[in-house]
N, C-alpha and C positions, 0 to 999 in steps of 0.2 A: 592421516591422523583421524582417529575416531572421536576425539574430544570435541565438544560443541564450541562454536564461536562465542555464543552467549548462553550461559546456564543460569536459570532463575528458579529458586525453590521457596515457596511459601512467602512471597514478597508482599508485604503489607505497608500501607501508608495511611495514617489518620492524622489530619491537620489539627492544629490547636483549637479550631472552632468546632471540632467534633466531626467534620466531614471526612468520611472514609473514601479515599480515592482508589485504593487497591485492597482487595479483600482476601488475598492469598493467591498470588499468581505463580503458577508452575509453567515453565516454558524452556524448551531447548531449541536453539537456533543452530542448525547444522553449518559446519564450515563449508565455504564454497558455494553457498546457496544465495538466491535472491529471495528474501523472506518478506512476505507482506504482513503488516500489522494493521488491522482494520478495526474500526469501531466508531460509534456515533460520538458527537461532541460530548465531552465530559466523561467518557468511558474509562479514562485512566491511562491512555497511551502516552501522553506527554509527561505525566508524572513518572511513569516507568522509565522513559528515556532520560529524564532529568536525574533520576536516581543513578542510572548507569553512568551519566556524565559527571556525577559528583556534585550536582547543583542542589539536590534535595536529599535530605537524610531520611532513610527508610525507618519505619516503625518496627518491623520484624522481618525475618526471612534472610535469605542469602542470595548473592548474585556474583557471578564471575564472568570476566571478559577474556577470551583467549586463554583460559586456564588460570587467570589471576583473580583471586577474590577481591572484591572492591573494598573490603574492610582491612584484610590482612596485607594486601599488596596494592594500595590505592594508586601509587605512581605508575606501576606497570600496567594496571587496568586502564588508566586514563590514556596512556601512550598507545594502547592497543585499539582505541576507538576514535573515530572522527565523526563529528555530528554536524549536520547541516540543518540549522534551526528554521522554523517557519518564518520568523521575523528577520528582516534585512537589517543586520546590526554590524556596523563598522564605522571607523572614523572617516567622515566625508572629506576631510582635508588631507588624508593619506592617499598616495597612489596605490594601485594594485600591487606594484612591486614592494613598496614599503609595508603594506598590509601583510603580505606573505612573509617578508623578512622578520617583522615583529612577531608574528605568530610562531615562526620557526624558533625564534629566540626564546619565547615563552615555553616551548617544549624542549629546550635545551639541545636543539639540533646544531652541531658545529657548522661554522660558515663553509668549511670545505665540503660538507655533505648536503648543503641546501640545494634544492632543485627548483628555485623560484621561477626562472624563465621557462624551464621545462614544463612546469605545472601550468603556467599562464598560457603556454602554447597549446597544451593539451585541452584547456577549456576555451581556446580561441580568443584569448585576451592579450596575446603578446604585443599587438599593435597599440594597446591601451596601457601598457605596463607603467608608463610615467605620466599618466593623465590623472587628475584628481578624481577620486572615486565618486564624488558628488555629481560629476558630469556623465557618468555611465547611464545607459538605459536600464530599465527594470530587468530585462533579460540578462544583461551583462552583470548586474549586481548579483543576480541569482547564481551565475556561473562563478563569480568571485567567492561567494559563500562556499561553494563546492571546493574551490581551490584552497581556501583557508583550512578546510577539514582534512586536506590531503598533505599538508606540509611535512608532517612527521611520519608519512607513509604507513598509516594504520592498516592492519589486516581486516578491520571491520569498519564499514561506513554506514552511518544511520542517516537517512534522508527523511526529515519530518515535514511532510506536505511540501515537497520542493517545487511543485508546479502550480501551487495555488495562485490564481490570478494572473497567470502568464498565458501568452498566446500559443496557438497550436504548433507553430513553427519552432518556438523555443522549447516547448515541451518535448517535441521529437528530438531536438538536438541534445537535450539533457539525457533522454533515455538512450540515445545512441552512445553517449559517453559512459553512462552507467553500464551498458552492455560491454563496452571495452574494458572498463575496470574489472567487471566480473570475469571476463575472459582471461584477465591477467592474474586472477586468483583472489580478488577482494570479495569478502562476504558483504552483501548489501542487505540492509534492513530498510524497508520502505513503509512509511505511513502515507496514505492518500485517501481522498474522498472520491477520486475518479476510479470507480470500481473496474472500468474497462482496462485501465492501466495495470492494476493489480492482476487482473485475469490474464493479460497479455505478457506481463513481465515475470511474475513470481512463480517459482516452482513449488512453493509451500506458503500457506496462509494461515494466520491465527486471527480470530475475531474476538475482541475484548468488549465486554458490555458490563456496565456497573461494577467495574473493578475486578471482573472475573473473566477467565478464558472460557468462552462458550463454544468454540470450535478451533481445531488445530489439526490440519491435514494437508496432504499435497493437493495442489489446485484441482487436478482432474477428479480426485476422489470427492473433494468438497462440492464440486459442481454436480457430480453424480447424485448427491443427496437431494437435489432439487427435483421433485417428482412432477411438477406442473409442466405441461407442454401445450402449445397452441397449434390448432389446426385451422387454417384459413381456406375456406371452400367457396368457390365461385360457381354459379349455376347459369343455365342458358335462358332463364326467365326470372322475373321478379319473385322474391320469396314472399309467400303469403303467410300461412300459419307455420310457426317454428315448432318442429317435433319436440316432445319432452324427453328428458333423460339422456341428452346428448353429452353433457359434461357438467363441470362445476359452474361455469359461466358461459353464456352464449350472447354474443354481441352482433347486431346487424350492422354491416358496413355497406353504406349505399343501399341499393335496392336488391342487389343480386349476390351479395357475399355475406358469409357468416364467419366470425372469429370464435372458435370453440376452444375453451381452456379446459383441460382434463388432467386427471392424475394418471400418469402413464403406468403406475404400479397396479392400477385397478382396471383401467380401460385401454382398449386397443383402438387405433385409428380405423382399422378395418371395420370394427363393429359400429363406429359412428357413421361411416360411409354407408353401411348397409341400412341403417335406420333412415338416413336421408333419402336413399333410393326407394325404400319402402313407402316413404311419405310422398313419392312422386316428384322428387326434386332431381333434375338431371345435372350431374356434376360435369363441369367443363375444365376446371382447374383446381389443383390442390397444392398447398405449400404448408410446411411445418416450421415452427419456431421453438427452439429449445430454451429452457430456463437458463439464465446467466447468473453471474456472481451477485448481481444486485438482488435477485430473487432470494438467494441463499442468505445474504446479509439481512434483508428485511425480515425474513422468516425467523432468524435467530435473535434479532434485536427488537422485535415488535413486542410491546408489553400491553397487557390488558389495561384498559382504561379504568 
């Protein structure tokens, strides 16, 4: 199917106090993708997600989930999406089994079609199925939130900062499970402040800033827009005078190494090395470092003071 998993056109939100959270968002999230939604705090990401979830009323524009308009077919739209929120919210006196059963009931899933134990096993909580949720570790609670979002088998799963404040091991476990869901056909939308995660997981990324989409492309193309590259050069003796015109910035590391940042669209590494040789500096080692998603993100969201 060529239809988008999520389609957003001219989405606006202005709160009663006059704060404009979304200034006209246009976004198409392809079916079957892992889509990264990035932006600084206050950019409008959570507002957009809450509109899709039916928790916030939009001011203008249109949005559809799995082909269902959120205004014309709100029930079908809600059933088509599962959302894992940033906050850990559920009744501490319910067990994971009871939590999922209640959630399934709220979505109208018949008892015969509920997959409570199957889902708990998938998120590695089957041994805690009948333990009070308040006794779970932070990582287990995160996994329970993912399980809650899956009870109605939605084709679209939104993960809003799912690894905020969790340890590296749990983060890896969550991403392994996300990859399994994606391999099974689930479209995944991810918001995260860990840019290396988005770079490793997402096949397409949109960056939102001040309520507007400032970038939207496949990850490789987006990374290619970063022109800065770093050349780290080590010499056989201490560096005395640093030659001029090597790059945009030159940093002395120790006494025998230079870290040279340059625009690869304007300068070639070979030219820099020639200048170093002409200055009498004998190179013994060279390494390069490409720009990453963080560089792209900062470039697009940096505002003039």
